[in-house]
C-alpha positions in Angstrom: 114.2 111.3 118.4 117.6 112.1 116.9 120.0 113.5 119.4 123.2 113.6 117.5 124.3 116.4 115.2 124.4 114.8 111.8 125.0 115.8 108.2 123.9 113.2 105.6 123.9 113.2 101.8 123.1 111.0 98.9 123.9 111.4 95.2 123.7 107.8 94.1 120.5 108.1 91.9 118.8 110.8 89.9 118.0 112.5 93.2 120.3 114.7 95.2 119.4 114.9 98.9 121.1 116.5 101.9 119.9 116.7 105.5 121.4 118.5 108.4 120.2 117.8 112.0 121.7 120.2 114.5 120.7 120.9 118.0 117.2 119.3 117.5 116.4 121.1 114.3 116.4 119.5 110.8 117.3 121.3 107.6 116.6 119.4 104.4 117.0 119.6 100.6 115.8 117.1 98.0 115.6 117.4 94.2 115.9 115.4 91.1 118.8 116.8 89.1 120.4 114.1 86.9 124.1 114.8 86.1 124.2 117.9 88.2 125.1 116.4 91.6 128.8 117.3 91.7 128.1 121.0 90.8 125.3 121.4 93.4 126.2 119.3 96.4 128.8 121.5 98.1 127.0 124.9 97.7 123.8 123.2 99.1 125.7 121.8 102.1 127.0 125.4 102.8 123.5 126.7 102.5 122.1 124.2 105.0 125.0 124.9 107.4 124.3 128.6 107.1 120.6 128.1 107.9 121.5 126.0 111.0 124.1 128.5 112.1 126.8 125.9 112.5 130.0 124.7 111.0 131.1 121.2 110.0 133.4 120.9 113.0 130.3 121.3 115.3 128.8 118.0 114.1 129.2 114.5 115.5 129.1 112.4 112.3 128.6 112.5 108.5 126.4 109.9 106.8 126.5 109.1 103.1 124.5 106.9 100.6 127.0 104.2 99.8 124.9 102.6 97.0 123.7 100.8 95.1 122.8 103.2 92.4 124.6 104.8 89.4 128.3 104.2 89.5 129.1 107.9 89.1 126.6 108.9 91.7 127.8 106.5 94.3 131.4 107.7 93.8 130.2 111.3 94.2 128.5 110.4 97.5 131.6 108.7 98.9 134.1 111.3 97.6 132.2 114.3 99.0 131.7 112.6 102.4 135.4 111.7 102.5 136.5 115.2 101.6 134.3 116.7 104.4 135.5 114.1 106.9 139.2 114.6 106.1 138.8 118.4 106.7 137.1 117.9 110.1 138.3 114.5 111.3 134.6 113.4 111.8 133.6 109.8 111.5 131.6 108.5 108.5 128.7 106.2 108.3 127.7 104.6 105.0 124.0 103.7 104.5 122.5 101.5 101.8 120.2 103.5 99.4 117.8 100.5 99.5 117.7 100.7 103.3 117.0 104.5 103.2 113.8 103.9 101.1 112.8 101.1 103.4 113.2 103.4 106.4 111.1 106.0 104.7 108.3 103.5 104.2 108.5 102.7 108.0 108.6 106.3 109.2 106.0 107.7 106.7 103.6 104.8 106.4 104.4 102.4 109.3 105.4 99.6 106.9 107.2 96.9 108.9 108.2 94.7 105.9 109.5 96.4 102.8 110.9 95.2 99.4 113.2 97.9 98.2 114.5 98.1 94.6 116.4 100.5 92.3 116.4 100.3 88.5 119.9 99.1 87.8 119.6 99.7 84.0 120.5 97.0 81.5 117.3 95.2 82.3 118.2 94.5 85.9 117.1 95.8 89.4 118.9 96.1 92.7 116.8 94.4 95.3 116.7 93.8 99.1 114.1 92.9 101.8 113.9 94.8 105.1 112.1 94.2 108.4 111.5 96.8 111.1 113.1 96.2 114.5 113.2 98.8 117.2 112.3 101.6 114.8 115.1 100.7 112.3 115.0 98.8 109.1 117.2 95.7 109.1 118.3 93.7 106.1 116.9 90.2 105.6 119.2 88.1 103.5 121.4 90.2 101.2 121.3 92.9 98.6 121.2 91.5 95.0 121.1 92.5 91.4 119.1 90.5 88.9 116.6 90.6 86.1 113.1 91.5 87.5 111.5 88.5 85.9 113.6 86.3 88.2 111.8 87.7 91.3 110.0 84.6 92.7 108.7 83.1 95.9 112.2 82.3 97.1 112.7 86.1 97.5 109.1 87.3 98.2 107.5 86.0 101.4 103.8 85.5 100.6 102.9 85.0 104.2 103.4 88.7 105.1 101.9 91.9 103.8 104.7 94.1 102.6 105.3 97.4 100.8 107.4 97.7 97.7 109.4 100.9 97.1 111.9 102.3 94.5 112.4 102.9 90.8 112.9 99.2 90.3 109.2 98.5 90.9 108.2 101.7 89.1 110.0 100.5 86.0 109.0 96.9 86.3 105.7 96.7 88.2 104.8 93.5 86.5 107.5 91.8 88.5 105.2 91.9 91.5 102.0 90.9 89.7 102.1 87.3 91.1 102.4 88.5 94.7 99.1 89.7 96.2 100.8 90.3 99.5 102.9 93.1 98.1 101.7 96.6 97.5 103.7 99.2 95.6 104.2 102.4 97.5 104.3 104.9 94.6 105.3 107.9 96.8 108.7 106.4 97.4 110.8 106.0 94.3 114.2 107.5 95.2 116.3 107.6 98.4 116.0 110.7 100.5 118.8 111.5 102.9 116.2 112.7 105.5 115.5 109.1 106.2 119.2 108.3 106.8 119.2 110.1 110.1 118.0 107.3 112.4 120.2 104.7 110.6 123.3 106.9 110.7 122.8 107.7 114.4 122.3 104.1 115.3 125.6 103.1 113.6 127.4 106.1 115.1 126.2 105.4 118.7 127.2 101.8 118.3 130.8 102.9 117.5 130.6 101.8 113.9 131.7 105.1 112.3 134.8 104.8 110.1 137.7 107.1 109.2 137.5 108.9 105.8 140.1 106.6 104.4 138.0 103.5 105.2 134.7 104.7 103.7 133.6 102.3 101.0 131.0 102.3 98.2 128.6 99.4 97.8 128.0 98.8 94.1 126.3 95.3 94.5 127.0 94.9 90.7 130.7 94.3 90.7 131.3 93.8 87.1 129.7 95.5 84.1 130.2 94.5 80.5 130.4 97.5 78.2 130.4 97.4 74.4 134.0 97.9 73.4 134.8 100.7 71.0 136.5 99.9 67.7 140.2 99.7 68.2 140.0 99.4 72.0 139.3 95.7 72.4 
């Protein structure tokens, strides 16, 4: 049960999601609205605060999706969270978008082992493996980006039954064909801030919140090669 007063948001993918948990009640918004996140996010936050009858200063912590995802979307998530935190002096907790989907699989379907993936475009996927511990998804290994055809037995544990979530496996389901122990969970394709609450509270209560100036995105893919325009080499 969540006891802290939390606002959490994510704009790192096609989905925009916001959740407000205040005095035991949860107010939530989720929609797919590509390229409209920056216009919608602040009015929607105001709407949820109004429904809850509270102000930002009444909260304990702000959570945000720190990526991976689209570069623009990740920056929006971080920048909005920083702006809100600067105005209230609230601590920030960044949560991996891959972890959010894994946490949803745990909370909705009781999945203890989850392979989480987001379509990274350019023929690649973001990928991570999670295992449930004390009601929270914990990362096994590290988050990676690679071509889906490189997914092999060094990354997939065939000794456990696991769920697979996210747009990476929606776009490249054939990547899991060799692994009978993995089942795609089609209901979970994009991160939803509602499933950030437990992860944010755990970090906050552990004293791992950061100041607005210290909030960082997590791109996973650090370098991108773009086709250079004529005259701009």
